[in-house]
N, C-alpha and C positions, 0 to 999 in steps of 0.2 A: 418561552420562548429564550434563547442567549441575548443578552448585556449586548454582543454591538449586532446582532438582528434587529434587539428592538431600536439602538438606535440608530439604524440605518434607512428602519422604515419611516424612523417619526423623521428624519432627516427628509428623505427624501414626500412625505405627503405636507411641512412647510413650504420644500421649494413647488414640487406642483399648486398648492394655493398664491403661491408670492405669485409665480407664470398665468395663474388665472386671473387670477383678482389687478394684477398691472395691467395684461388685455384688456379686458374689459373696461377697467377706470379710464386707459388711454383715451377709447373708442366712444365712453360716455363723457368725456370733458368733450372731445369734439362737437357731439351732440347739442352740450349744453351749451358751447358758446355763438354755435352755429342760433341758438334756438334765443335764447337771450338777447345774445348783441354784448357786440365788446364793453360799451355806457354801463347795462346792469349785473354784466356780468363782472366788472370792477368794481363793482356798490358793492357783489355781491360780496366779494372775497374782500374787502379789507372791510366793514362790518360784522362780518361772519369770520373773518382771518382775527379778530382782536378779540374773541371766544376761545376760536378755538388754540388757541392758544395755551390753554388749559391742559392741551394735549401731555406737552413738558412733563408735569404735576403727573397726567394719567399714567405715562410709564416710570414713575420711579414709588407712587402708589402700588401700582399691579406687583413688581418685580418686590418690592418687601411683603405686600400680604400673598404672593405667593412661597417668596419663604419663607415665612411664618408659617402659613398652613403646612406647606414640606414637612420643614422638623415636626408641628402635631402626627399629620400621619404617620412619618417615622416611626417616634414611638408605640403605633401599635395602641394596643389595649388602654396603656395608662395616658394615651393622647387624647388631646378633646379639641378637635379641628373646629366641630361647629362651635363653640365659643369664639375660637381664631375667629371663624367668621363671620359670627353674629357684630361681634364690636367692631369691627371692617365693616359692615353693609351701615352700621348703626355711624362711623364716623365717614364714611361716602356722604348717607343721607344731608350729612349735616352740612358738608362742605358746597352739596346740592343749595343749601338756605345760604350760603355765603357767596355762590356764586350768582344767585336772584338778587339779592342786595344791590348787588357791587353794579350787573348789567342794569338793572331797573332803576341806577338811580346813577352813578358816573357816567355809565352808556349813554340812556335816552340826554347826560347833561352832553355828553363830546358829540354828539350827532346834532344838537340844535344850535351851539355856538363853534366849533369847528370842523365837520365832518365841511368838505370842499365840494357840496351837491347844487341842484339847483332844487329851489324853494318847492319847487312843486313831490323835487322826489323824496324827501324828506319823511313826507308817513311809507313809502317805500320804507326806507332805510330802517324807521319801527318796527315796520312790521319785520325783515330781515332778522334785526334784534333780538327781535322777541320769538321769535320761529327761532333761533339757534340758540338761544339760551336752552328751553324746552329739549332743543335734537341731543346741547349737551349734556343735560342731566342726565338723560338714558345711557349717553354714552358711561358718563362718573357712573352709576350707578350699576352699569357692567361686572365692572374694575374685579367689584368681589370674586365675583363668579366665574372670570377669566382667570382672575388667579389659583381657586377651587382646581378649576381643570389642570393645568395648568401643574398643578402640583401635584397630582394623580395622573399628572402626562396622559391625558386623553386628547393627544393632538389631532387627532382625528376629526373630532368633536368642533373643536374651536376652528377646525383648515373649514368644515364644513361648512359652519354660521357665519363664518366670515363669507367665503363663498354663494349661497344664500343669498347674503347679505349684496353682493357684489351685483348678484342677477338681478336681484330686486330692483335696485338700485336702474341698471340698465333696459329694466322693462318697463319703469313707471316714468323714468324719461321720457322714451318713446311717445310716450301721451304728450308731451306739448307742442309734439308736429301739431298733434289737431288740435291745441288749445289755443282759443284765439281770441283769451282777457287778458289780465294781466299776466306774462310768462316766470318774472321779477318771484313772484306772492306764491304763484301755483308753485314753484323748485323748491323755493320755502318751506310747503306744508309737503313736499314729497319726501324734505332731507327727515321733517319730522318722522314720517314714517318707515324709513327708511336707516333710521335712530334707535328706532323704538323695535324695532324686529331680533336682533341679537340678544336683552335683556329677557325678553320675553322667553324667548329659545331656551337662554342660557337657564330659568324659571323650570322651565318644563324637566330641562334634564337633571334637573335636579331634584325636583319631583318625582323623579324619576331614580335612582338615587337615593331614597330617603332614609335608604339602612347609613349611609355614610353622612349624612349631610338633616340636621333638621330648622327650618329656618324658624326664628321662636319671634318674630315680628307681633305685634297685637296694635289698636288701634290706640292702647298706653303710652304704645313707645313716643309715636306722635307728639304727646304732652312733654317730650324729656329729652327733642329736639332741641329745644332752647336751653336749656342746661349743656346740652353736648356741645349748641353752638360759643358758649362761652370760653368752654374748656379749648374746642379747637381753638379759637380767636386768641386767649392763654399763650398756647404752645407756640402759635408763630410767630408770637413773639417773641419765643427764648430764641427756637431753633428755625434750618432752614426746611424746604419744603425736601430735601433728600433726607432730614435725619428725622422726619414728623412723624414717622409710623415709628423706626424704630424708639423714641424717645416714648410713646405710647406705650409698647409694647414693653420696654424695658424698667420704664422708670415704675417701681411701683404705688406711689400714693395714684399715678397718671390712671395706671391700671384698677388698682380698686374701684378708682371713681365709674368707672367706665364700668363693671364689672354689676357695682351696685347697682346701677342702671338698668343695666339690661336686669339683672333682675327682680327689678320693680317691674320690669312689662312685660 
């Protein structure tokens, strides 16, 4: 397939995905607003939106992960995309630890002391916070997989998975119409399932392409996350988010520490 034809096909796939997900998203938002009501919808937007601000970091990390994976894949037999992928995966797992610590301390404190809601809504706000943290963890963990697929130019895979997620969300949202309990909490749980689908599908795809990638994570890796967490904190003190991945991969001392941890796992 010629390069021009390949670019045209990939562009068409991405535009088609954008159209489908946008249309579904607009219709889904209407149903959510009608079922939750203005107050609960606003509460979810405020509490969940604070955690969702992590998306700006996700975009940066995705672009950087994709760039380094693309370089390694381009090296052919001399490249080692598996090492880059596993390093990126460990970093993102460590970031989820940071997220949980911040959300479950500062987030809870903010809700109890500054969130302007009725006292009887505080338990619901805390439930939304916990659910959003879990959903965001799934989003963060999926970033290395998205970077790998983008580096391989498998845009149809990403487009398909994102379309499946949008359709699944629409289907689950319809259940709110028939649910008579606490719809705000039900919607929070729905979002956990929706956000959990992409990482699972990305993992299944990576297993199908095992000749390209092998995920070498063992149970011992979880014990090493504490050390990696200290390393991430040190890096955040030295650079901003846009330079974090560059610092990790380009600084020999930092990379050597991560590589040593990976070998120990």
